C-alpha positions, 0 to 999 in steps of 0.5 A: 499499500503506497505511503502518501505525504500528508499535506495540510491546507489551511484556507484563511477566510478574509470576510468577516475577521474577528476583531484584533487587539492592535497590530502584532509586534516583531517579537510576537511575529518571532513568537508566532514563527516558532509556535508554527515551527514547533507545532509543524515539525512534530513527527509524532502527531504533526502528520495525523493532525487536522487543520482545527487541531493544527491551529489550536496547538499553534495558538496554544504554544503561542499564549503560554509563551506570550509574555508581551501582555497581549491577547490574541484569538485564534483566528487572530494568530492564523490570519497574522500567519497568513500575512506572514507566509504569503508576504514571506514566500513572495520575498523568497521568490524575488530574491531567488530571482535575484540570485539566478540573475547571478549579478557579478560582484554582488554580495548576499547583502546586495542581493538582499537589498535588491530583493527589498527594492524589487519588493516594492516595486511589485506591490500595489502600493510602490511605497510598501516595504518588506516588513517581515525581514525578522520572519524570513531570517528564521523561515529561509531555511525551512523546507517549504521556503527553500523548495519555493527558492528553488521553483522560483529560480526556474520561472521567466524573469518578468515582473508578473511571474516574480510578484506570483511566487509562492502566492495563491489566488484564493488566499489559502496556504499549503502547509508541508507536513513531515511525514510518518516513519514508514513513509520517511523509510520508504522516502530513504530508500527512494533517496538512496536509489537517486543518490546512487544514480546520481553519483554514477551521473557524477562520476560520468561527468568527472570522466568526461571532464577529465578526458576532456582535459586530457585531450586539451593537455595533448593538444597543448603539448602537440602544439607547443611541439610544433611551435618548437620545431618551427622556432628550431627551423628558423634558428637553424635557417638563421644560422645558415644564413650567418654561415653564409654571410661569413663565407661572403665576408671571407671571400671579399677579404681574400678578394680584397687582399689579392687586389691589395697585392696586385696594386702593390706589385704594380707600384713596384713595377712602376717604381722599378721602371722610374729608377731604370729610367734614371739609370738609362737617361744618367749622363756618364761623360762626366764621371770617372772611369770606373763610375762610367763602367758602373753605370754602363754595366747597369744599362746593359743589365737593364736593357737585357732584362727587357730584352732590348740588346 
């Protein structure tokens, strides 16, 4: 036999509300939230309680712990909780939308302030601020509001969708009640199965991500190898060009040295011709016999070298 979770729906009737003893204070709101939480999380009786029984216990808890010298009827407590739940649910939805946008550099406090501004803009009276932040601070981590928050993140980013988060048109609240032991055991089994599948998906995703990282690393190594080879070719080419330039300089130096030698050789030839010319044109008639004989022999040697005798 399937075990169904018990969901308690309490309808807040707005027609002809009983007279209340003034506005609720922040301390009374906090006490009411505490009363609702303590009654709704009663694992022994919570799942089998009727709506009237549930709210009677909430009211009794509130009255027994009320030290603020106020008297509240059960209808007053129920109506006040309806307002707290409705407005807090709306604010949770707005905050979820702000967080879903993931604004860059925004802190949690900045997101909270943005949600407050959005709450005022979405109200019929644009000047009405969110008055239940003290309640939200206690309720934000409770199952009902965490589920609301997750659902709200999936809605479109429009003012109309945001304004309707967590609000029922017939002003009816759906109170999620704790499940019994058997239902909790069955749910745990289903959760274990889901967790097993989630673990498989997580490991599969991790394997895919690691494979992608390995492929990226292999591609990077290959790219680095190609780049290094290209650099090596460039270095070898540059070295070859330097060797060619060094050889060209060496050849030019040899050519210049050869030209310099030819020039020096020509200079010596011209110098010899000039000296020989002086000897050949030298007047020997005024010389003594030995000097004349020396220069005459020298002229004969010059003529012999030039094959002119």
